[in-house]
N, C-alpha and C positions, 0 to 999 in steps of 0.2 A: 654489682651493688645490691644490697638487700632490698632497695626500693627502686626498681627499674623505671616505673612510671614516673616517679618524682624526678629521677635523674634526667629523664628525657625531656622534662619540661624546663630544665635549667639551661642557661646559655652555655655554649661550648667553651672549653678552656682555650684561650688564645695563646698565652705563654705561661708555662709552669716551670718552676725551678726548685730542685731539691739538692742541697749541698750536705755532705757528710764531713763534719769537722775532723773526726778521727781518721777517716780514710783520705782526707784532703782531696776529695773528688766530688763531682756533681753530675746531675742529669738535667738537661734542659729539654723541655718538650714544647714544640710549637705546633698549633693546630693548622691543618691544611687550608682553612679558611683565611689564615693570616699569611702563610707562605706555601707555595706549591712544591718547592724542591729545596734540598739543602743549599743549593747555590744562591737561593734568595735570602739566606740568613747569614748575617755577619755579627760576630760577638767580640766585644772588646771590653777593657776595664778602664775605669777612671776613678782614682782615689778609692772611695769605699762604695762604688757603684758598679754594677754590671750593665753594659749598654748592649741592647739587642736591636739590630737594624733589620727591618723587614719591608716588603713592598707596601705594607699598611702604615709605615712610619717608624719612628725611633721610640724605644721604650727603655727607661732607666729604672733599674731595680736597686734599691738601697740595701747594702749588705751590713751586717752587724760589725761593730768595731773589731779590728784585728783580723778581718777576713777580706782577702783580696783575690781577684781573678788572675790566674797565671796566663799572660799573653801568649797567643798562638796555640793554646792547648785544646781548643774546642774542635772536635771532629765528629762527623756524622756516625751514627751507630744504628743497627737494625731496630725497627719498631715492632717486630713480631706480628701478631695478629692485628695490631692496630695501625699497620703501615698505610692503610687506606685513608686514615683520618689524622694521623699524627706524624711529625718529624721528630726524631730523637737525636740528641747530641750529648757526647760525654765531654767533660772538661775537668781541669784541675784547679785547685785553689791553694793559696798560701794562708796559713793560720798562725798568727802571732799569739803565743801563750799569754793569757791575761794574768796579771799579778793580783787582781782583785776577784774574789769569788762572787758569783751572782747572789745578791742579797734577796731574801724572800720578803715579800710585803705582806705575808700572811702571819699575823700575830699569833694565831692559834698554834703554829708550828714551833713557837719559841716561848710558850707560857712558862713563867718562872715564879717561884715563891717570893713573897715580900714586895711584889709590884701590884699596882692597882689597875684593874681591868673593868671595862663596862661591856655588857652583853646586849645586842640589839637583834630584833627580828629581821632576817634578811629580806623579807617581802616588803615591809613598810617602814623599817628602821626605827620602830618603837623601842624604847629602852625597856628591857625585860626584867632586869635585876638591879638592885642597888650595887654601886661599885664594890667590887670584891678585892680583898687582899688575902691571898692564900698563904697559909703557913707551910702547906705541902702541895706539891704538884707531882703526882705519881702516875706512871704508866700502868695500865692494866695488862694482864696476860694477853697473848695473841687471841684473836677472836674465835678461833676454833680449838682452843686448848681443852675444852670439856670433852671433845670427841676423841682425844687421844690420851686422856688421863688414865684409862685402863692399861695402857702400855707402860705407864710409869710405876703403877702401884699394884701390889699383890693383895691388897685388902680394900675395903670399901672406900670410896672417894673421900679423901680427907679435905677436899676443897669445895665440898658441896655447899657450904655456907656462902651466901651472896657477899661479894665485895662491895661495900657501901662507903661513901665518904663521910668523914666527920664534918663538923660545922664549918671548918676553915680549910677543907681539902678540895682539891680538884683532881679527879681521877680521869685519865685520858685513855679512851679506847681507840680502836682503829678508825671509827667514823663517828664517835660520839664523846660527850663529856658527861661525867656524873658529878652533880653538884647538890649541896644541901639546899633545901627550900628556905626562903626567908619571908618576912612579912610582905615584901614588895611583890612577891609572886601572886598574892591574892588579888592585886589590882591589875596585873598585866597578863596573867595566864589563866586559862580555863582547862579543866580536866573532864574528859568524857569517855566513858567506857565504850569500846567498839569490839565486835566479834572478829576473830581471826580464824580462818578455816583450819580444821583439824588436819594433821599431817596425812591421815588416812581418810580421804574424802569419801570413800566407799563404805566406810563403817558408820552406819547411822546411829549406832549405840554410843559413839564417842561424841560428846558435846563439844561445841566450839570453845576454844580458849578465848578469854576476854582480855583485852589490853586497854589500859587507861591512857588514852592519848592526851598529850599536852598541846594546846593550841594558843596562838596569840589572840588576845582579846580584841585587839584593834582590827586585824585583817582576817582572822580565823584560819591562818595558815597553820598546818600541823608542824610542830617543832620537835616533838619527841614523845617520851612516855614517862609516866609516873611509876617507876619500877618498885618503889617501896614508900611507906609513909615517911615524909620528910626528905625524900630524894627525887630529883628530877634528872632525866636523861635527855640531853639535847643533842640532836644530830648536827654535825659540823657543816652539813650542806644547807641547814636552815637558819643558822645564827651567824652573826658577825661579831667577832671579839676584837676590841680595840683597847689600847692602853689609855687610861684616863689622863688627859693632859690639859690641865687648866680648864678654861671655859669653852674649849673647842667643841663645836657641834658636829655630829656625824653627817655624812652625806644623806640627802633626803631619799636617795634610791641608788641601787647598784644594778649593773647589767647582769641579769640572772644567768644567762648562758655563759658569760665570761667568768662569773663567780664560780659556777658549778664546774666548768672546765678546769680552772686553776686549782680548785679545792681537791678534785679527784686526781689530777695530774701529780700533785704533791705527795700522794699516797700510793701510787702504783708500784707494784712489784712485778717480777717477771711474768708470772701467771696470776690472774686476778679473777675470782669468781664472785660476781655481784649477786647477792641474795636478798630476798624480801624477809621481813621479820618472821614469817611463818616457816622459814627454812627452805623455800623453793628457790632454785637457781634460776635467775632471770637473764643473765648476760655473762659471757665468757670473754675475757680480754687477755691478750698476749702481747706484752711489751717487746717490740722488735729492737728499738734503739731510742736513745734520748739525746742524740747529738745532731739530729736533722735540723737544717735551716731551710725553710720553704717560703716561696712567694707564688701567688697565683693571681693571674689577671684574666678576666673573662674576655672572650673574643670580641664582644661589643665595646670593650674599653681599650682595645689596641688600635691606635690610629683613628681613622674615621674623620668626619667633617669637623666634629667638635674640637679635635686636637690638632688637625692640620690647618684648617682655614682660620679658626679663631681660638688658638690655644690660650688657656688661662694661666697667667704667670704664677697664680697661687695654688694650682693643682698639685697636691702632694705626690711624690713618687711612691710607687708601691714599695713597701718595706718588708724585707725578709725577716721572719721571726723564728726563734728557737721553738721547736715543737717536739712532742713525743710521737713516735710512729707506732701504731698499734694494729694488730689483727683482732677481729672481733667476730663473734657469732651470737645471734639471739636464740635463746632457748625456746622461744615461742614459735620458731620456725620448725615445722613438722616434717621437713624433707629428710630422707634417709641419711644423707651426708651429715646434716647438722645434728640429727639425733645421735648418730654414731660418735660424733665429736663430744657431745655432752655426756654420753654414757662412758666414754673413755676417760674423760676428766674425772668423773665421779668414781669410777672403779679404781682408778690409780691415784686417787686423792691429789689430783693436780689442781693447783690454784689456791691462792690465799683467799679464804672466804671473808667477804666484807658485806655487812648487812646495811641496807639502806631502805627507807620507806618506799612502798610500791610506787607512789607518785614520782619520787626522785629517780627511781629506776627507769620509769617511762620517759622522764625528761632527759636522762642521760642517753638512752637509746635514740631518742629523736635527735638530740644534738649530734650524736655519732653519725647517724644516717645523713643528716644535713651536711656534715663535713665530708663524708664519703662522696656525696653527689657533686662536690666542687672539684674532685680530683679528675685528672685525665682518665679516659676510659681504660687505658692500659694499666692503670695503677689502682683500680678499685677492688680487684680481687686477687687473692693468692691461694691457690688450691681451693679449699672449701670455705675459706675465711674471706671476710671483707676487710678493707684497709681503712684506717682512720688517722687523721692528724689531730692530736690533742694539744691545745696551747699550753706551753710550759711557762713561758713568761714573755713579756713584750706585748705588742698590740696585734690586732687582726691584720692579715696580709692582703688587703684588697685596695683597689684604687677606685676613687669616686668617679663615676661616669658623667 
């Protein structure tokens, strides 16, 4: 784990489950504080639940619709270097193909022309713009298209002119929207110039580039940039876009971590290079798979007096959720292994470059490290990378203690 001290302060994993829908198999990990040997663990299935019996008590893990445990398929498997702390079991599952596709609840992914949308600050949910009806909703070129334009053309860059929206346009980038300013912006947004470090920090002759930052007047959260007169660039991690439906009022607040996870998860490609606006690579992500179903229960929540002597009839069962499984490495890590990885990605043009504000990059890294710390010790690292579960849809997979 990238943050060993933080991981050591977390409670040990009691029971961890990862299922792979495409492979129709799974891995069950039980901490040795819960069960000392494989003979102490019995696994069975009941409707849409996986039942795990241990000396500490019975645990029921709710599985997603269409996923069931194949009886008698759970067998012990070697735990490798973690055999002193964990018990590993392999199992098989049955998956019934769903006739309905998972529906996204992110309106920003399905913006359409001739529909009415309202824009809110993600921090305080203040309405930022008058309701907008777009005549055109157009995708912008890939975020790093400028860097490869020389490979397309044998004459000067014909695309050097900025692509800007007209009054009733919405231009969609990888992580931002370009919109035309209107009169409502004067009451809800502030613009302030801020310096951005030169790409060559050692050259004192080069002056700092200045960026006009756009912030929310109510809570001062940075929302984007004023990229040209009359045009505002709003980062998708900073705003909430909703369809305007009658007099319905938006929620007063949203869970920031969950919002950030789901927003980034919806845009992940195979290799993903997170960069700050000054072009510096902050974080490298490698998508392993998107069909994992996981549930994690801390050791302190498995059995114990609260669940054995006085069980609460209203305590929810831990619920398995669909997640993205990632490898990641922070470019702020100066170790030789991490530096070699970052240099290799840069030299071989690996990774889809996506630009996010520095504060959002830091939030994302913290969220990733927190997730990594909840994994069993045997699953936190793979070679020189750390491992992360990123919520794709559904709710968090924890049980209230």
